C-alpha positions as a Markdown table, in Angstrom:
| # | Residue | x | y | z |
|---|---|---|---|---|
| 1 | Met | -26.0 | 111.1 | 127.0 |
| 2 | Met | -28.7 | 108.6 | 126.1 |
| 3 | Ser | -30.0 | 111.5 | 123.4 |
| 4 | Gln | -26.0 | 111.5 | 121.7 |
| 5 | Gln | -26.3 | 107.5 | 121.8 |
| 6 | Lys | -29.1 | 107.4 | 119.9 |
| 7 | Gln | -27.8 | 109.7 | 117.7 |
| 8 | Leu | -25.0 | 107.6 | 117.0 |
| 9 | Val | -27.1 | 104.6 | 116.5 |
| 10 | Glu | -29.0 | 106.5 | 113.6 |
| 11 | Leu | -26.2 | 107.6 | 112.1 |
| 12 | Gln | -24.9 | 104.0 | 112.1 |
| 13 | Gln | -28.2 | 103.1 | 110.8 |
| 14 | Arg | -28.0 | 105.7 | 108.3 |
| 15 | Ala | -24.5 | 104.2 | 106.9 |
| 16 | Asn | -25.7 | 100.8 | 106.5 |
| 17 | His | -28.9 | 101.7 | 104.6 |
| 18 | Leu | -26.6 | 103.3 | 102.3 |
| 19 | Leu | -23.8 | 100.5 | 102.3 |
| 20 | Asp | -26.8 | 97.9 | 101.5 |
| 21 | Asn | -27.6 | 100.4 | 98.4 |
| 22 | Leu | -23.9 | 101.2 | 97.4 |
| 23 | Val | -23.2 | 97.6 | 95.7 |
| 24 | Ser | -26.5 | 96.3 | 95.1 |
| 25 | Ser | -27.0 | 99.4 | 92.9 |
| 26 | Arg | -24.5 | 99.1 | 90.4 |
| 27 | Pro | -24.6 | 97.0 | 87.4 |
| 28 | Asn | -23.9 | 92.9 | 87.7 |
| 29 | Thr | -21.1 | 93.0 | 85.1 |
| 30 | Ala | -19.3 | 90.3 | 87.4 |
| 31 | Pro | -21.8 | 88.2 | 89.5 |
| 32 | Tyr | -19.1 | 86.3 | 91.7 |
| 33 | Leu | -17.2 | 89.5 | 92.4 |
| 34 | Lys | -20.4 | 91.6 | 93.2 |
| 35 | Lys | -21.4 | 89.1 | 95.6 |
| 36 | Ala | -17.7 | 88.6 | 97.4 |
| 37 | Ile | -17.6 | 92.5 | 97.8 |
| 38 | Asn | -21.3 | 92.9 | 98.8 |
| 39 | Tyr | -20.3 | 89.8 | 101.6 |
| 40 | Ser | -17.3 | 92.0 | 102.8 |
| 41 | Leu | -19.0 | 95.3 | 103.2 |
| 42 | Thr | -21.8 | 95.1 | 104.5 |
| 43 | Gln | -21.5 | 91.5 | 106.9 |
| 44 | Gly | -21.4 | 93.9 | 110.0 |
| 45 | Gly | -18.7 | 96.1 | 111.5 |
| 46 | Lys | -19.1 | 99.3 | 113.5 |
| 47 | Arg | -18.8 | 101.6 | 111.1 |
| 48 | Leu | -16.5 | 103.7 | 113.2 |
| 49 | Arg | -15.3 | 106.0 | 110.3 |
| 50 | Pro | -18.7 | 106.8 | 108.6 |
| 51 | Leu | -20.0 | 107.4 | 112.2 |
| 52 | Leu | -16.6 | 109.6 | 112.6 |
| 53 | Thr | -17.3 | 111.6 | 109.2 |
| 54 | Tyr | -21.2 | 112.1 | 110.2 |
| 55 | Ala | -20.6 | 113.1 | 113.7 |
| 56 | Thr | -17.5 | 116.0 | 112.7 |
| 57 | Cys | -20.2 | 117.1 | 110.0 |
| 58 | Ala | -23.2 | 117.3 | 112.1 |
| 59 | Gly | -21.1 | 118.9 | 114.8 |
| 60 | Leu | -20.1 | 122.1 | 112.4 |
| 61 | Asn | -23.9 | 122.6 | 111.5 |
| 62 | Gly | -23.1 | 120.4 | 108.1 |
| 63 | Ser | -26.2 | 118.5 | 106.3 |
| 64 | Leu | -25.9 | 114.9 | 106.6 |
| 65 | Glu | -26.2 | 114.7 | 102.8 |
| 66 | Asn | -23.2 | 116.6 | 102.3 |
| 67 | Ala | -21.3 | 113.9 | 103.9 |
| 68 | Asp | -23.1 | 110.6 | 102.4 |
| 69 | Pro | -20.4 | 110.2 | 99.4 |
| 70 | Ala | -17.2 | 110.7 | 102.1 |
| 71 | Ala | -18.7 | 108.2 | 104.6 |
| 72 | Met | -19.6 | 105.2 | 101.7 |
| 73 | Ala | -16.2 | 106.1 | 100.5 |
| 74 | Ile | -14.0 | 105.5 | 104.2 |
| 75 | Glu | -15.8 | 102.7 | 104.4 |
| 76 | Cys | -15.2 | 101.0 | 101.3 |
| 77 | Ile | -11.3 | 102.0 | 101.5 |
| 78 | His | -11.5 | 100.2 | 105.1 |
| 79 | Thr | -13.2 | 97.1 | 104.2 |
| 80 | Tyr | -10.9 | 96.9 | 101.0 |
| 81 | Ser | -8.0 | 96.9 | 103.9 |
| 82 | Leu | -9.2 | 94.1 | 106.0 |
| 83 | Ile | -10.1 | 91.9 | 102.9 |
| 84 | His | -6.4 | 92.6 | 102.1 |
| 85 | Asp | -4.9 | 92.3 | 105.7 |
| 86 | Asp | -6.5 | 89.1 | 106.4 |
| 87 | Leu | -4.9 | 87.4 | 102.5 |
| 88 | Pro | -2.9 | 84.3 | 102.8 |
| 89 | Ala | 0.4 | 86.9 | 102.3 |
| 90 | Met | -0.6 | 89.5 | 104.7 |
| 91 | Asp | -1.7 | 88.2 | 108.3 |
| 92 | Asp | -3.3 | 85.0 | 106.9 |
| 93 | Asp | -6.6 | 85.2 | 109.3 |
| 94 | Ala | -9.9 | 82.9 | 108.4 |
| 95 | Leu | -12.3 | 85.3 | 110.7 |
| 96 | Arg | -13.1 | 88.7 | 110.1 |
| 97 | Arg | -16.5 | 90.5 | 111.5 |
| 98 | Gly | -17.8 | 87.0 | 112.9 |
| 99 | Gln | -17.2 | 85.8 | 109.3 |
| 100 | Pro | -15.3 | 83.7 | 107.4 |
| 101 | Thr | -12.8 | 86.5 | 105.6 |
| 102 | Cys | -13.4 | 86.8 | 101.7 |
| 103 | His | -10.6 | 84.9 | 100.9 |
| 104 | Ile | -12.0 | 81.7 | 102.7 |
| 105 | Ala | -15.4 | 82.5 | 101.8 |
| 106 | Phe | -14.8 | 82.9 | 98.2 |
| 107 | Asp | -10.8 | 82.7 | 97.2 |
| 108 | Glu | -8.1 | 84.6 | 96.9 |
| 109 | Ala | -8.2 | 85.9 | 93.5 |
| 110 | Thr | -11.7 | 87.0 | 94.3 |
| 111 | Ala | -10.8 | 88.5 | 97.6 |
| 112 | Ile | -7.7 | 90.5 | 96.2 |
| 113 | Leu | -10.2 | 92.2 | 93.4 |
| 114 | Ala | -12.8 | 92.9 | 95.7 |
| 115 | Gly | -10.2 | 95.0 | 97.5 |
| 116 | Asp | -8.7 | 96.2 | 94.5 |
| 117 | Ala | -12.5 | 97.0 | 93.2 |
| 118 | Leu | -13.5 | 98.7 | 96.5 |
| 119 | Gln | -10.5 | 101.1 | 96.5 |
| 120 | Ala | -11.9 | 102.2 | 93.2 |
| 121 | Leu | -15.4 | 102.5 | 94.4 |
| 122 | Ala | -14.1 | 104.7 | 97.4 |
| 123 | Phe | -12.7 | 107.6 | 94.9 |
| 124 | Glu | -16.3 | 107.1 | 92.4 |
| 125 | Ala | -18.5 | 107.5 | 95.3 |
| 126 | Leu | -16.7 | 111.0 | 96.5 |
| 127 | Ser | -16.7 | 112.3 | 93.0 |
| 128 | Thr | -20.1 | 111.2 | 91.1 |
| 129 | Asn | -22.9 | 113.6 | 91.4 |
| 130 | Asp | -25.5 | 111.4 | 90.4 |
| 131 | Trp | -25.0 | 108.6 | 93.1 |
| 132 | Tyr | -26.0 | 111.5 | 96.0 |
| 133 | Pro | -27.8 | 114.1 | 94.3 |
| 134 | Asp | -28.5 | 115.6 | 97.6 |
| 135 | Cys | -25.4 | 116.3 | 97.9 |
| 136 | Val | -24.3 | 119.6 | 96.9 |
| 137 | Leu | -20.4 | 120.1 | 97.4 |
| 138 | Pro | -18.5 | 122.4 | 95.1 |
| 139 | Pro | -16.3 | 120.7 | 93.1 |
| 140 | Ser | -13.1 | 122.2 | 94.6 |
| 141 | Thr | -14.4 | 120.6 | 98.3 |
| 142 | Lys | -14.4 | 117.3 | 96.8 |
| 143 | Leu | -11.2 | 117.5 | 95.2 |
| 144 | Lys | -9.8 | 118.4 | 98.3 |
| 145 | Gln | -11.7 | 115.4 | 100.2 |
| 146 | Ile | -10.7 | 113.1 | 97.0 |
| 147 | Gln | -6.9 | 114.4 | 98.1 |
| 148 | Ile | -7.4 | 113.8 | 101.6 |
| 149 | Leu | -8.3 | 110.2 | 100.9 |
| 150 | Ala | -5.6 | 109.4 | 98.7 |
| 151 | Gln | -2.9 | 110.6 | 101.1 |
| 152 | Ala | -4.3 | 108.6 | 104.4 |
| 153 | Ser | -4.6 | 105.3 | 102.3 |
| 154 | Gly | -1.5 | 105.3 | 99.9 |
| 155 | Met | 2.1 | 105.2 | 100.3 |
| 156 | Asn | 2.6 | 107.6 | 103.1 |
| 157 | Gly | -0.7 | 106.4 | 105.0 |
| 158 | Met | -2.2 | 102.9 | 105.6 |
| 159 | Val | -0.5 | 101.3 | 102.6 |
| 160 | Ala | 2.9 | 102.4 | 104.4 |
| 161 | Gly | 1.5 | 101.5 | 107.7 |
| 162 | Gln | 0.9 | 97.9 | 106.5 |
| 163 | Ser | 4.4 | 97.5 | 105.0 |
| 164 | Ile | 5.9 | 98.4 | 107.7 |
| 165 | Asp | 4.0 | 96.2 | 109.9 |
| 166 | Leu | 4.8 | 93.1 | 107.8 |
| 167 | Ser | 8.3 | 93.8 | 108.2 |
| 168 | Ser | 8.1 | 94.2 | 111.8 |
| 169 | Val | 7.1 | 90.8 | 112.5 |
| 170 | Gly | 9.4 | 89.1 | 114.9 |
| 171 | Lys | 11.5 | 92.6 | 115.7 |
| 172 | Gln | 11.2 | 94.8 | 118.6 |
| 173 | Leu | 10.4 | 98.3 | 117.2 |
| 174 | Ser | 10.9 | 101.6 | 119.8 |
| 175 | Leu | 7.5 | 103.1 | 121.2 |
| 176 | Glu | 8.6 | 105.8 | 118.6 |
| 177 | Gln | 8.4 | 103.2 | 115.7 |
| 178 | Leu | 5.6 | 101.9 | 116.7 |
| 179 | Glu | 3.6 | 105.0 | 117.4 |
| 180 | Asn | 5.0 | 105.5 | 113.7 |
| 181 | Met | 3.5 | 102.5 | 112.1 |
| 182 | His | 0.1 | 102.9 | 113.7 |
| 183 | His | -0.5 | 106.9 | 112.6 |
| 184 | Cys | 0.0 | 105.5 | 109.2 |
| 185 | Lys | -2.0 | 102.1 | 109.2 |
| 186 | Thr | -4.7 | 102.7 | 111.5 |
| 187 | Gly | -4.4 | 106.7 | 112.5 |
| 188 | Ala | -4.4 | 108.0 | 108.9 |
| 189 | Leu | -7.7 | 106.8 | 107.9 |
| 190 | Ile | -9.2 | 107.6 | 111.3 |
| 191 | Lys | -8.2 | 111.4 | 110.5 |
| 192 | Ala | -9.2 | 111.4 | 107.5 |
| 193 | Ser | -12.6 | 110.4 | 108.1 |
| 194 | Ile | -12.8 | 113.2 | 110.9 |
| 195 | Gln | -11.2 | 115.5 | 107.8 |
| 196 | Leu | -13.5 | 114.6 | 105.6 |
| 197 | Gly | -16.8 | 115.4 | 107.6 |
| 198 | Ala | -14.9 | 118.9 | 108.1 |
| 199 | Leu | -14.8 | 119.1 | 104.5 |
| 200 | Ala | -18.3 | 118.0 | 104.1 |
| 201 | Ser | -20.0 | 120.7 | 106.2 |
| 202 | Asn | -18.5 | 123.0 | 104.2 |
| 203 | Gln | -17.8 | 125.7 | 106.9 |
| 204 | Val | -14.8 | 124.7 | 108.8 |
| 205 | Glu | -12.5 | 127.4 | 110.7 |
| 206 | Glu | -8.7 | 126.9 | 110.6 |
| 207 | Ser | -9.2 | 126.8 | 114.2 |
| 208 | Ala | -11.6 | 124.3 | 114.3 |
| 209 | Trp | -9.3 | 122.1 | 111.6 |
| 210 | Gln | -6.4 | 122.4 | 113.5 |
| 211 | Gln | -7.9 | 121.1 | 116.9 |
| 212 | Leu | -10.1 | 118.4 | 114.9 |
| 213 | Gly | -6.6 | 117.2 | 113.5 |
| 214 | Arg | -4.9 | 116.9 | 117.0 |
| 215 | Phe | -8.3 | 114.6 | 118.5 |
| 216 | Ala | -8.3 | 112.6 | 115.2 |
| 217 | Asp | -4.4 | 111.8 | 115.9 |
| 218 | Ala | -4.9 | 111.0 | 119.7 |
| 219 | Val | -8.2 | 108.7 | 119.1 |
| 220 | Gly | -6.9 | 107.0 | 116.1 |
| 221 | Leu | -4.1 | 106.0 | 118.3 |
| 222 | Ala | -6.3 | 105.3 | 121.4 |
| 223 | Phe | -8.1 | 103.1 | 119.0 |
| 224 | Gln | -4.8 | 101.2 | 118.2 |
| 225 | Ile | -3.8 | 100.6 | 121.5 |
| 226 | Gln | -7.1 | 99.3 | 122.8 |
| 227 | Asp | -7.2 | 97.0 | 119.7 |
| 228 | Asp | -3.8 | 95.8 | 121.2 |
| 229 | Ile | -4.9 | 95.6 | 124.6 |
| 230 | Leu | -8.5 | 93.2 | 123.3 |
| 231 | Asp | -6.4 | 91.1 | 121.1 |
| 232 | Ile | -5.0 | 89.9 | 124.8 |
| 233 | Glu | -7.9 | 90.4 | 126.7 |
| 234 | Ser | -11.1 | 89.6 | 125.0 |
| 235 | Asp | -12.1 | 86.5 | 122.9 |
| 236 | Thr | -13.0 | 85.3 | 119.4 |
| 237 | Glu | -16.7 | 85.3 | 119.4 |
| 238 | Thr | -16.5 | 88.9 | 121.1 |
| 239 | Leu | -14.0 | 90.4 | 118.3 |
| 240 | Gly | -15.1 | 88.8 | 115.3 |
| 241 | Lys | -11.8 | 87.9 | 114.6 |
| 242 | Thr | -9.1 | 85.7 | 115.6 |
| 243 | Gln | -7.8 | 86.6 | 119.5 |
| 244 | Gly | -4.4 | 86.2 | 120.2 |
| 245 | Ala | -3.5 | 86.8 | 116.6 |
| 246 | Asp | -1.1 | 89.2 | 117.2 |
| 247 | Ile | 1.1 | 87.1 | 119.6 |
| 248 | Ala | 1.1 | 84.3 | 117.2 |
| 249 | Asn | 2.7 | 86.0 | 114.6 |
| 250 | Asp | 5.0 | 87.7 | 116.6 |
| 251 | Lys | 3.9 | 91.4 | 116.0 |
| 252 | Pro | 5.0 | 94.2 | 118.0 |
| 253 | Thr | 2.2 | 95.5 | 120.2 |
| 254 | Tyr | 2.0 | 98.1 | 122.5 |
| 255 | Pro | 1.6 | 95.7 | 125.3 |
| 256 | Ala | 4.2 | 93.7 | 124.5 |
| 257 | Ile | 6.3 | 96.7 | 124.6 |
| 258 | Met | 5.2 | 98.7 | 127.6 |
| 259 | Gly | 3.0 | 96.0 | 130.1 |
| 260 | Leu | -0.7 | 95.3 | 129.5 |
| 261 | Ser | -1.2 | 97.9 | 132.6 |
| 262 | Gln | 0.6 | 100.6 | 130.9 |
| 263 | Ala | -0.5 | 100.1 | 127.6 |
| 264 | Lys | -4.4 | 100.8 | 129.2 |
| 265 | Gln | -3.0 | 103.6 | 131.1 |
| 266 | Lys | -1.6 | 105.3 | 128.1 |
| 267 | Ala | -4.9 | 104.5 | 125.8 |
| 268 | Gln | -6.7 | 106.7 | 128.8 |
| 269 | Gln | -4.2 | 108.9 | 128.8 |
| 270 | Leu | -4.9 | 109.5 | 124.7 |
| 271 | Thr | -9.1 | 109.4 | 125.5 |
| 272 | Asp | -8.6 | 112.1 | 128.0 |
| 273 | Glu | -6.2 | 114.5 | 125.6 |
| 274 | Ala | -8.5 | 113.5 | 122.7 |
| 275 | Leu | -11.3 | 114.6 | 125.2 |
| 276 | Ala | -9.5 | 117.9 | 126.3 |
| 277 | Ile | -9.1 | 118.9 | 122.7 |
| 278 | Leu | -12.4 | 119.0 | 121.9 |
| 279 | Ala | -13.3 | 121.3 | 124.8 |
| 280 | Pro | -13.0 | 124.8 | 123.0 |
| 281 | Leu | -15.7 | 123.2 | 120.7 |
| 282 | Gly | -18.6 | 123.0 | 123.1 |
| 283 | Gln | -21.7 | 121.0 | 122.1 |
| 284 | Ala | -20.9 | 120.8 | 118.9 |
| 285 | Ala | -18.1 | 118.3 | 119.7 |
| 286 | Ala | -20.6 | 116.3 | 121.9 |
| 287 | Pro | -20.9 | 113.1 | 119.3 |
| 288 | Leu | -16.9 | 112.9 | 118.8 |
| 289 | Lys | -16.9 | 112.9 | 122.7 |
| 290 | Gln | -19.3 | 110.3 | 122.5 |
| 291 | Leu | -17.6 | 108.2 | 119.9 |
| 292 | Ala | -14.1 | 108.4 | 121.8 |
| 293 | Leu | -15.6 | 107.2 | 124.8 |
| 294 | Leu | -16.4 | 104.2 | 122.8 |
| 295 | Ile | -13.4 | 103.9 | 121.2 |
| 296 | Ile | -11.7 | 102.9 | 124.9 |
| 297 | Gln | -14.9 | 101.2 | 126.0 |
| 298 | Arg | -15.7 | 98.8 | 123.2 |
| 299 | Asn | -14.9 | 95.1 | 124.0 |
| 300 | His | -14.2 | 94.3 | 119.9 |
């Protein structure tokens, strides 16, 4: 267990180091914008999505160097989504990762532009050979990664989920509707993180690809249910964002529909399902199993 935890810490440190360099090494064309991008990208976060990318690649005996561009790209997309999610026109939140949100620390227009820039930066990181010269994936694999990330973050993925979320405020959704929303808003990017890591290994078999996809679906939904639970049970300081925001904004959540106790049972059931799906992959899936457990056990 300790060795797996140590491995995840090392992967997190790797991601943080590369993220620190990602923006600072780019030209200083618009200094205020660059400052806002750097502020949002490097001010903290669990780095769950890069960790999923690295853990999947390593579990399939791929090199971490081949996973670096995808890990950076997925965190850029995630951070852009957080910046836009916090805007006054969206969730209108003032706190993220324990710090003032981008539009509070800078201004609303700069926050919008920072999100736009991070989205573009993600695809540049995936497609540019010069930034990560030790990545030796063939162009066809990189193209597939770009396609997966675009689909996961676009009008039928994360952005669709956000649109459904905004239009559902004050409404009663069925469990099926709520699950669909979160498969798009949260689950699509988590699944893409795993798929990008599998592709980075450059040797994933179809059977493993299918198992990893099912694992991603289960763990992505478990992550969102745990998020809903923490919005009730945790506190603002621990979360790093405003506690109780979902209730205050009258958003549909799993505890609101199922009740808190049943929501906890559902999250545990999905985690158990995710672990069972990984079982045939053996020791190769150990880092992913550890991440699945961290998702259900986390307090922020």
